[in-house]
C-alpha positions in Angstrom: 0.2 0.1 0.0 3.0 2.2 1.0 4.6 1.3 -2.6 1.3 2.5 -4.5 0.9 5.8 -2.8 4.5 6.7 -3.6 4.0 5.8 -6.8 1.0 7.7 -7.0 2.6 10.6 -5.4 5.5 10.8 -7.7 3.4 10.7 -10.7 1.3 13.9 -9.5 4.8 15.3 -8.6 5.6 14.6 -12.3 2.6 16.6 -13.8 3.1 19.3 -11.8 6.5 19.6 -12.9 5.1 19.4 -16.6 2.4 21.8 -16.0 5.1 24.6 -14.7 7.6 23.8 -17.3 4.6 24.4 -19.9 3.4 27.7 -17.7 7.1 28.6 -17.8 7.3 28.4 -21.4 3.9 30.1 -22.1 5.6 33.3 -20.1 8.7 33.3 -22.0 6.5 33.2 -25.6 4.5 36.0 -24.3 7.4 37.7 -23.4 9.3 37.0 -26.6 6.5 38.7 -28.4 5.8 41.8 -25.9 9.7 42.4 -26.5 9.4 42.6 -30.3 5.9 44.4 -30.2 7.4 47.0 -28.2 10.1 47.1 -30.6 7.8 47.8 -33.4 6.2 50.8 -31.0 9.6 52.4 -30.6 10.6 52.3 -34.4 9.2 54.5 -36.5 6.3 53.8 -39.0 7.9 55.1 -42.2 11.2 55.5 -42.7 12.9 58.3 -45.1 13.3 57.2 -48.1 17.1 57.4 -49.5 17.3 60.8 -52.1 17.8 59.1 -55.7 21.1 59.4 -56.8 22.1 62.2 -58.9 21.9 61.6 -62.3 25.1 61.7 -63.7 26.3 64.8 -65.9 27.0 64.1 -69.4 30.0 64.7 -70.5 31.0 68.1 -71.4 31.2 68.8 -75.0 33.8 71.2 -76.4 31.8 75.0 -77.3 32.3 75.7 -80.8 33.1 78.9 -81.7 30.8 80.9 -83.7 31.7 81.2 -87.3 33.2 84.9 -88.1 31.1 87.4 -89.2 31.5 88.2 -93.0 33.1 91.3 -93.7 30.5 94.1 -94.5 29.3 94.3 -98.1 29.8 98.4 -97.3 33.4 98.5 -96.1 34.3 96.5 -99.5 32.2 98.9 -101.5 34.0 101.7 -100.1 37.2 100.6 -100.4 36.4 99.7 -104.2 35.5 103.3 -105.0 38.5 104.7 -103.4 40.6 102.3 -105.7 38.5 103.4 -108.9 38.6 107.3 -107.6 42.3 106.8 -107.7 42.7 105.2 -110.5 40.7 107.9 -112.5 42.5 110.6 -110.8 45.9 109.0 -112.1 44.6 108.7 -115.4 43.7 111.9 -115.8 46.8 113.5 -114.4 48.9 111.1 -117.1 46.4 112.7 -119.8 47.1 116.4 -118.3 50.9 115.8 -118.8 50.7 114.3 -122.2 48.2 117.1 -123.4 50.7 119.8 -121.7 53.5 118.2 -123.4 51.7 118.1 -126.8 50.9 121.7 -126.7 53.9 123.2 -125.0 55.2 121.2 -122.1 54.7 120.6 -118.7 57.0 120.3 -115.3 59.1 123.0 -113.7 61.1 125.5 -115.5 64.9 124.8 -115.5 67.2 127.1 -113.0 69.9 127.4 -115.5 68.6 130.6 -116.7 70.5 133.7 -115.4 69.0 137.1 -115.6 71.2 139.8 -117.8 72.0 136.6 -119.8 71.1 135.2 -123.2 71.1 131.6 -124.4 70.5 129.6 -127.9 67.1 128.0 -126.9 65.3 125.3 -129.2 61.3 125.4 -128.5 58.7 122.8 -129.4 56.0 124.4 -131.2 52.5 124.5 -133.6 51.0 127.0 -135.6 47.8 126.5 -133.0 50.0 128.0 -130.3 49.7 131.1 -131.6 46.2 131.6 -130.4 46.3 129.0 -127.5 49.5 129.9 -125.5 48.3 132.5 -122.8 49.5 133.6 -119.3 48.3 136.3 -116.4 50.9 138.2 -114.3 50.4 141.9 -112.4 52.7 144.2 -113.8 55.4 143.5 -116.3 59.0 142.2 -116.5 61.3 144.8 -117.9 58.7 146.2 -121.1 57.1 142.2 -121.3 53.8 141.7 -120.1 51.3 139.0 -120.4 47.9 139.3 -122.1 46.1 138.8 -118.7 46.6 140.3 -115.5 44.8 138.1 -113.4 43.7 134.6 -113.3 39.9 136.3 -113.4 41.0 136.8 -117.3 41.6 140.8 -116.1 42.7 141.9 -119.9 46.3 143.6 -120.2 45.8 147.3 -121.5 48.8 147.1 -123.3 47.5 144.3 -125.8 46.6 140.8 -126.5 47.7 140.2 -129.9 51.2 138.2 -130.1 51.6 139.4 -133.6 51.3 142.8 -133.2 52.6 142.9 -130.0 56.5 142.1 -129.9 56.3 142.4 -125.9 53.4 140.0 -125.5 54.8 136.8 -123.4 53.4 133.4 -123.9 54.9 130.1 -122.1 56.6 127.6 -124.2 58.6 124.5 -123.6 62.2 123.3 -124.8 62.5 120.5 -127.4 64.7 118.7 -124.8 62.0 118.9 -122.3 64.4 120.8 -119.8 61.8 123.0 -118.5 59.3 126.2 -119.8 59.7 129.7 -120.4 58.0 132.6 -120.8 58.8 134.5 -124.3 57.9 137.7 -126.3 58.2 138.8 -130.1 58.7 134.8 -131.4 55.7 135.1 -133.8 57.0 138.5 -135.1 59.7 136.9 -136.4 59.9 136.5 -140.2 60.5 132.7 -140.4 57.8 132.3 -138.1 55.4 134.7 -140.2 56.6 132.4 -143.4 55.7 129.5 -141.7 52.0 130.6 -140.7 51.5 132.0 -144.1 52.2 128.5 -145.4 50.0 126.4 -143.1 46.6 129.0 -143.6 43.9 127.1 -144.2 45.5 123.6 -143.2 43.1 121.1 -141.5 46.1 120.0 -139.2 49.2 121.6 -137.6 51.9 119.4 -137.1 54.8 119.9 -134.8 57.8 121.7 -135.6 60.7 123.5 -133.7 62.6 126.7 -133.8 66.2 127.7 -132.3 65.9 131.0 -131.3 68.3 133.4 -129.0 66.6 134.0 -125.3 67.3 137.3 -123.3 66.4 136.6 -120.3 64.8 139.9 -118.8 64.3 138.2 -115.3 61.7 136.0 -113.4 58.0 135.7 -112.9 56.0 136.4 -110.1 52.5 135.6 -109.1 52.3 134.5 -112.9 49.9 131.3 -114.6 49.7 130.1 -117.3 47.7 128.1 -119.8 48.3 125.5 -122.7 44.6 125.6 -124.2 42.2 128.6 -124.2 39.8 126.1 -122.7 42.1 124.8 -119.9 42.3 126.2 -116.6 45.3 128.3 -115.3 48.2 126.6 -113.9 51.0 128.1 -111.5 54.0 129.9 -113.8 55.6 131.8 -110.7 59.4 131.6 -110.8 60.0 130.7 -114.8 62.3 132.9 -116.7 61.1 135.8 -118.6 62.7 137.6 -122.1 62.8 138.3 -125.2 63.1 135.8 -128.6 64.8 136.5 -131.4 66.9 135.3 -134.3 64.6 132.4 -134.5 64.7 129.6 -137.2 62.6 127.1 -137.7 64.2 123.6 -137.9 64.2 121.0 -140.7 61.5 118.6 -140.5 62.8 115.2 -139.9 
């Protein structure tokens, strides 16, 4: 009997131990669940989203230089106009020089002449020079004068007709183109009068030359000359002024 009572007691004791273990396990599970729940409550509901990565910047390309602006057309046109005017001016000057050379020459007078001396001189002429050549100068050089007293074509009271007035000055050019002179008395020479008579009424006047004596009376001051009546006046100061004599027409070559 006593043995059976011990076994019964042992079985009950074993059940109590099992129940105690089961209760302890349930408490442990409850504590773990409570811990997890607390942890969930402590953590924020929504974690902040990480910012998206910045887009990679495209590889920088070298910047192209803008094309050079074309030169303004106006500048080109202006340059062309300047060049054109320069060419026209140059041609006009060249023609003027050629025209003067053909009608009595051009250029500065020679400095070889001295007042009071007489020189052998050769002049180039046409018979048209009788009426075409002229000068303007205030006052006289010795007894020699121009047909006009000024550029304003004020006539000299002493006369304007070279055939009748042996003291009337006209501009002439030497054959060697060495310079110009203001000479008087050329057309009063017998050889020149004969030349004019032979070519009277001729449609053309060929160029010829004459050899003369040139007696220098002085130098021109404030003088102007022209090679054609239709031309403007040109400077003629500082030219030798004198009397032409013993003139002979040179043979035509």
